[in-house]
PASEBA-1860 file (N, C-alpha, C; in nm, 3 decimals):
! residues 158
1> MSFRSRFH> 1.635/-5.355/-1.119/1.648/-5.324/-1.002/1.622/-5.441/-0.882 ~ 1.719/-5.479/-0.838/1.712/-5.648/-0.744/1.643/-5.551/-0.640 ~ 1.595/-5.709/-0.572/1.536/-5.681/-0.403/1.606/-5.646/-0.334 ~ 1.721/-5.601/-0.311/1.842/-5.568/-0.256/1.783/-5.359/-0.271 ~ 1.757/-5.370/-0.356/1.798/-5.217/-0.401/1.637/-5.151/-0.399 ~ 1.579/-5.248/-0.408/1.395/-5.169/-0.422/1.398/-5.152/-0.245 ~ 1.469/-5.257/-0.215/1.401/-5.288/-0.012/1.494/-5.119/-0.005 ~ 1.601/-5.104/-0.042/1.699/-4.994/0.040/1.619/-4.896/-0.020
9> WNLLLTYH> 1.643/-4.886/-0.067/1.529/-4.781/-0.194/1.378/-4.741/-0.065 ~ 1.300/-4.839/-0.117/1.193/-4.828/-0.018/1.232/-4.741/0.169 ~ 1.316/-4.815/0.208/1.382/-4.781/0.318/1.368/-4.637/0.348 ~ 1.455/-4.651/0.301/1.540/-4.473/0.214/1.389/-4.339/0.208 ~ 1.303/-4.384/0.125/1.125/-4.377/0.088/1.076/-4.335/0.239 ~ 1.062/-4.428/0.294/1.028/-4.453/0.430/1.087/-4.321/0.521 ~ 1.210/-4.375/0.531/1.304/-4.270/0.642/1.243/-4.110/0.645 ~ 1.275/-4.086/0.482/1.226/-3.947/0.451/1.094/-3.908/0.471
17> MNYDMYLI> 0.963/-3.987/0.424/0.875/-3.945/0.479/0.836/-3.895/0.599 ~ 0.850/-4.073/0.720/0.877/-4.012/0.824/0.896/-3.885/0.903 ~ 1.038/-3.864/0.843/1.097/-3.710/0.829/1.027/-3.604/0.845 ~ 0.911/-3.635/0.731/0.868/-3.470/0.688/0.726/-3.432/0.752 ~ 0.699/-3.641/0.826/0.581/-3.600/0.896/0.559/-3.538/0.966 ~ 0.720/-3.564/1.099/0.757/-3.503/1.190/0.776/-3.381/1.139 ~ 0.832/-3.360/1.099/0.850/-3.173/1.106/0.744/-3.091/1.051 ~ 0.624/-3.173/0.981/0.506/-3.060/0.990/0.501/-3.099/1.096
25> ANINRRFN> 0.428/-3.216/1.193/0.382/-3.242/1.310/0.419/-3.135/1.455 ~ 0.596/-3.132/1.443/0.610/-3.088/1.470/0.584/-2.928/1.495 ~ 0.630/-2.817/1.331/0.592/-2.716/1.339/0.420/-2.666/1.339 ~ 0.314/-2.770/1.363/0.211/-2.692/1.449/0.191/-2.775/1.574 ~ 0.258/-2.800/1.626/0.297/-2.775/1.759/0.323/-2.685/1.827 ~ 0.453/-2.596/1.739/0.506/-2.553/1.773/0.381/-2.404/1.766 ~ 0.292/-2.402/1.646/0.250/-2.315/1.658/0.095/-2.289/1.786 ~ 0.076/-2.418/1.786/-0.076/-2.439/1.828/-0.018/-2.397/2.035
33> MATASEKV> 0.055/-2.404/2.056/0.194/-2.362/2.166/0.177/-2.222/2.153 ~ 0.196/-2.111/2.108/0.188/-1.982/2.048/0.113/-1.959/2.108 ~ 0.195/-1.804/2.215/0.065/-1.673/2.210/0.034/-1.650/2.113 ~ -0.100/-1.537/2.139/-0.134/-1.440/2.110/-0.059/-1.347/2.035 ~ 0.044/-1.296/2.129/0.131/-1.175/2.052/0.284/-1.239/1.933 ~ 0.244/-1.352/1.977/0.402/-1.450/1.900/0.237/-1.512/1.760 ~ 0.155/-1.505/1.721/0.054/-1.552/1.610/0.021/-1.421/1.565 ~ 0.004/-1.315/1.627/-0.013/-1.184/1.574/0.155/-1.136/1.495
41> RLFRHVER> 0.252/-1.187/1.514/0.386/-1.109/1.546/0.445/-1.200/1.408 ~ 0.352/-1.373/1.425/0.370/-1.437/1.244/0.267/-1.401/1.190 ~ 0.149/-1.339/1.174/0.081/-1.327/1.057/0.058/-1.217/1.043 ~ 0.182/-1.113/1.085/0.185/-0.932/1.107/0.188/-0.899/0.939 ~ 0.239/-0.964/0.855/0.275/-0.923/0.708/0.081/-0.906/0.548 ~ 0.070/-1.019/0.681/-0.086/-1.051/0.657/-0.197/-0.998/0.698 ~ -0.195/-0.882/0.650/-0.285/-0.698/0.650/-0.429/-0.736/0.619 ~ -0.501/-0.682/0.686/-0.643/-0.664/0.637/-0.723/-0.745/0.553
49> GFYDETGS> -0.669/-0.801/0.502/-0.762/-0.922/0.411/-0.649/-0.884/0.243 ~ -0.551/-0.859/0.273/-0.520/-0.868/0.130/-0.502/-0.979/0.042 ~ -0.490/-1.067/0.129/-0.440/-1.240/0.052/-0.569/-1.326/0.081 ~ -0.550/-1.383/-0.039/-0.681/-1.489/-0.059/-0.602/-1.600/0.008 ~ -0.707/-1.755/-0.070/-0.646/-1.852/0.061/-0.603/-1.862/-0.063 ~ -0.509/-1.859/-0.160/-0.367/-1.911/-0.191/-0.268/-1.885/-0.205 ~ -0.293/-1.791/-0.035/-0.173/-1.656/-0.076/-0.139/-1.574/-0.122 ~ -0.207/-1.512/-0.248/-0.181/-1.456/-0.317/-0.266/-1.269/-0.325
57> INIENLRK> -0.240/-1.233/-0.323/-0.309/-1.070/-0.310/-0.418/-1.075/-0.389 ~ -0.553/-1.053/-0.285/-0.645/-1.003/-0.358/-0.648/-0.856/-0.419 ~ -0.598/-0.843/-0.534/-0.572/-0.670/-0.659/-0.753/-0.626/-0.561 ~ -0.841/-0.663/-0.577/-0.983/-0.588/-0.544/-0.982/-0.462/-0.367 ~ -0.951/-0.627/-0.307/-0.946/-0.596/-0.151/-0.841/-0.479/-0.154 ~ -0.708/-0.456/-0.237/-0.575/-0.367/-0.215/-0.607/-0.251/-0.309 ~ -0.680/-0.266/-0.387/-0.771/-0.170/-0.437/-0.878/-0.061/-0.388 ~ -0.900/-0.081/-0.309/-1.009/-0.061/-0.181/-0.930/-0.002/-0.108
65> ELGLTLEQ> -0.886/-0.061/-0.043/-0.830/-0.004/0.075/-0.759/0.145/0.010 ~ -0.659/0.151/-0.068/-0.575/0.258/-0.124/-0.671/0.331/-0.220 ~ -0.827/0.301/-0.194/-0.889/0.404/-0.308/-0.840/0.475/-0.407 ~ -0.768/0.297/-0.472/-0.739/0.342/-0.646/-0.834/0.262/-0.757 ~ -0.832/0.339/-0.836/-0.907/0.232/-1.034/-0.772/0.075/-1.018 ~ -0.880/0.027/-1.082/-0.792/-0.131/-1.111/-0.676/-0.040/-1.248 ~ -0.718/0.034/-1.302/-0.634/0.106/-1.377/-0.533/0.148/-1.383 ~ -0.536/0.208/-1.265/-0.416/0.213/-1.159/-0.291/0.153/-1.099
73> IAKAVGKN> -0.419/0.018/-1.056/-0.326/-0.119/-0.949/-0.268/-0.147/-1.094 ~ -0.321/-0.146/-1.229/-0.209/-0.218/-1.350/-0.086/-0.097/-1.330 ~ -0.086/0.025/-1.415/-0.052/0.145/-1.403/0.110/0.063/-1.266 ~ 0.037/0.084/-1.172/0.134/-0.004/-1.065/0.238/-0.119/-1.060 ~ 0.224/-0.216/-1.090/0.240/-0.277/-1.152/0.338/-0.275/-1.282 ~ 0.321/-0.219/-1.406/0.347/-0.235/-1.508/0.274/-0.301/-1.601 ~ 0.166/-0.299/-1.619/0.071/-0.365/-1.660/-0.048/-0.325/-1.706 ~ -0.090/-0.374/-1.838/-0.216/-0.341/-1.877/-0.342/-0.409/-1.775
81> IRTLQKNS> -0.463/-0.333/-1.841/-0.615/-0.408/-1.724/-0.610/-0.587/-1.799 ~ -0.595/-0.598/-1.904/-0.638/-0.738/-1.973/-0.516/-0.791/-1.880 ~ -0.406/-0.779/-1.852/-0.312/-0.895/-1.841/-0.338/-0.859/-1.714 ~ -0.324/-0.762/-1.614/-0.382/-0.817/-1.465/-0.521/-0.797/-1.402 ~ -0.544/-0.884/-1.482/-0.646/-0.966/-1.421/-0.712/-1.088/-1.465 ~ -0.616/-1.070/-1.632/-0.570/-1.245/-1.666/-0.514/-1.368/-1.619 ~ -0.402/-1.250/-1.573/-0.298/-1.322/-1.513/-0.250/-1.254/-1.331 ~ -0.356/-1.218/-1.260/-0.335/-1.177/-1.117/-0.296/-1.262/-1.045
89> HSRAIQQR> -0.270/-1.404/-1.086/-0.172/-1.489/-0.978/0.001/-1.461/-0.991 ~ -0.003/-1.388/-1.164/0.174/-1.455/-1.193/0.244/-1.388/-1.086 ~ 0.351/-1.491/-1.092/0.491/-1.435/-0.986/0.510/-1.253/-1.055 ~ 0.542/-1.260/-1.153/0.562/-1.102/-1.205/0.481/-0.968/-1.103 ~ 0.339/-1.084/-1.117/0.281/-0.957/-1.088/0.187/-0.901/-0.920 ~ 0.198/-1.046/-0.848/0.258/-1.060/-0.713/0.342/-0.978/-0.620 ~ 0.484/-1.008/-0.756/0.613/-0.961/-0.676/0.580/-0.780/-0.651 ~ 0.480/-0.703/-0.748/0.475/-0.622/-0.752/0.382/-0.549/-0.607
97> LIQIVAVL> 0.299/-0.650/-0.678/0.151/-0.628/-0.492/0.220/-0.634/-0.384 ~ 0.307/-0.743/-0.396/0.361/-0.682/-0.236/0.452/-0.584/-0.223 ~ 0.521/-0.562/-0.246/0.544/-0.417/-0.250/0.483/-0.309/-0.196 ~ 0.367/-0.339/-0.286/0.269/-0.248/-0.240/0.188/-0.293/-0.099 ~ 0.226/-0.358/-0.058/0.163/-0.424/0.070/0.230/-0.396/0.160 ~ 0.369/-0.381/0.132/0.507/-0.361/0.251/0.499/-0.216/0.278 ~ 0.429/-0.107/0.171/0.407/-0.001/0.216/0.310/0.012/0.319 ~ 0.232/-0.069/0.350/0.091/-0.027/0.364/0.147/-0.149/0.490
105> TLLNELID> 0.211/-0.211/0.528/0.235/-0.271/0.701/0.351/-0.213/0.710 ~ 0.390/-0.220/0.652/0.481/-0.049/0.750/0.455/0.058/0.800 ~ 0.379/0.154/0.717/0.316/0.260/0.740/0.229/0.175/0.866 ~ 0.133/0.061/0.864/0.071/0.033/0.989/0.136/0.024/1.104 ~ 0.318/0.011/1.077/0.355/-0.055/1.186/0.450/0.086/1.274 ~ 0.423/0.186/1.203/0.479/0.302/1.190/0.375/0.397/1.292 ~ 0.182/0.379/1.223/0.119/0.475/1.240/0.053/0.401/1.282 ~ 0.038/0.360/1.412/-0.179/0.330/1.488/-0.235/0.328/1.388
113> NPQEGQVW> -0.271/0.448/1.382/-0.399/0.529/1.313/-0.462/0.506/1.257 ~ -0.499/0.431/1.116/-0.560/0.369/0.999/-0.547/0.545/0.958 ~ -0.634/0.658/0.972/-0.696/0.738/0.894/-0.564/0.862/0.937 ~ -0.426/0.845/1.030/-0.331/0.914/0.946/-0.264/0.784/0.889 ~ -0.271/0.714/0.871/-0.191/0.643/0.748/-0.239/0.684/0.598 ~ -0.381/0.720/0.644/-0.442/0.783/0.464/-0.440/0.941/0.426 ~ -0.374/0.972/0.537/-0.319/1.150/0.518/-0.205/1.118/0.464 ~ -0.097/1.038/0.513/-0.007/1.037/0.470/0.005/0.956/0.358
121> LNAPHPDF> -0.041/0.891/0.262/-0.047/0.826/0.137/-0.119/0.948/0.074 ~ -0.203/1.008/0.120/-0.216/1.137/0.014/-0.211/1.274/0.062 ~ -0.054/1.296/0.073/-0.006/1.413/0.156/0.121/1.473/0.004 ~ 0.142/1.554/-0.027/0.247/1.551/-0.082/0.364/1.512/-0.016 ~ 0.480/1.513/0.008/0.556/1.485/0.039/0.760/1.528/-0.011 ~ 0.753/1.670/0.110/0.872/1.707/0.039/1.009/1.647/-0.008 ~ 0.951/1.510/0.076/1.159/1.407/-0.009/1.094/1.328/-0.142 ~ 0.937/1.343/-0.165/0.912/1.261/-0.311/0.900/1.392/-0.380
129> AGMTPKQL> 0.963/1.457/-0.412/0.967/1.574/-0.471/0.806/1.665/-0.503 ~ 0.740/1.640/-0.405/0.610/1.705/-0.374/0.502/1.642/-0.387 ~ 0.563/1.485/-0.456/0.451/1.390/-0.492/0.410/1.313/-0.373 ~ 0.286/1.317/-0.414/0.197/1.158/-0.228/0.255/1.070/-0.271 ~ 0.311/0.983/-0.205/0.271/0.849/-0.134/0.230/0.765/-0.271 ~ 0.089/0.756/-0.243/-0.001/0.742/-0.332/0.020/0.705/-0.474 ~ 0.037/0.837/-0.531/0.127/0.895/-0.683/0.260/0.795/-0.668 ~ 0.317/0.822/-0.624/0.457/0.684/-0.611/0.412/0.564/-0.648
137> IVEGKAQA> 0.297/0.505/-0.598/0.325/0.402/-0.545/0.235/0.315/-0.708 ~ 0.149/0.407/-0.792/0.113/0.441/-0.906/0.215/0.430/-0.996 ~ 0.279/0.475/-1.004/0.386/0.555/-1.021/0.516/0.390/-1.054 ~ 0.485/0.325/-1.035/0.564/0.182/-0.976/0.645/0.207/-0.907 ~ 0.718/0.286/-0.839/0.784/0.316/-0.713/0.742/0.263/-0.598 ~ 0.672/0.197/-0.558/0.637/0.101/-0.422/0.770/0.099/-0.308 ~ 0.876/0.022/-0.423/0.943/-0.037/-0.300/1.105/0.107/-0.309 ~ 1.056/0.220/-0.299/1.140/0.363/-0.322/1.045/0.340/-0.142
145> LVDYLNEI> 0.977/0.365/-0.191/0.869/0.410/-0.010/0.893/0.258/0.068 ~ 0.905/0.134/0.014/0.956/0.007/0.198/1.079/0.099/0.188 ~ 1.149/0.129/0.134/1.292/0.179/0.163/1.313/0.291/0.242 ~ 1.223/0.384/0.199/1.207/0.463/0.303/1.166/0.446/0.462 ~ 1.055/0.479/0.439/1.033/0.355/0.549/1.080/0.299/0.656 ~ 1.136/0.209/0.559/1.255/0.068/0.675/1.352/0.232/0.720 ~ 1.366/0.265/0.641/1.483/0.366/0.718/1.433/0.460/0.890 ~ 1.306/0.474/0.820/1.246/0.572/0.906/1.212/0.454/1.068
153> RTGALR> 1.184/0.332/1.035/1.170/0.197/1.154/1.296/0.133/1.183 ~ 1.455/0.204/1.168/1.481/0.145/1.168/1.585/0.276/1.227 ~ 1.552/0.380/1.228/1.598/0.526/1.266/1.763/0.592/1.189 ~ 1.804/0.488/1.110/1.827/0.536/0.967/1.791/0.681/0.927 ~ 1.676/0.757/0.885/1.657/0.877/0.859/1.556/0.950/0.962 ~ 1.599/1.033/0.996/1.480/1.150/1.144/1.444/1.213/1.018
END
């Protein structure tokens, strides 16, 4: 590679690095200027300590919140206990856990009282053939609950 090519390559690389640093600084500046209500809205999906510092869902915290056993969480994500414990940060497991957290997040938006949310999760529901929402979660049908709660939230289901 000639000196001229290296020079242009370095110039281009420096430009992109500076632009990336500008974007990061701008995002940080905007976040620091955000109001408290905007920050609450920004982190609304990061509820009740479900996420660890890596951004993965903490299975133990989720399990405790729902009052489920590790076996039930494993069944909910379609894995056995050993796989769940060994690969809890895998994309497939995290995607299924995100659906469960989405149920709790939507429920929290619709019902202000956490005790009422627990009642809803544990009560047999006529729209679910008499099953409880918690049973649907354990059966791996959390996405159906997300869809149901979204329909209620948007007013499509009354």
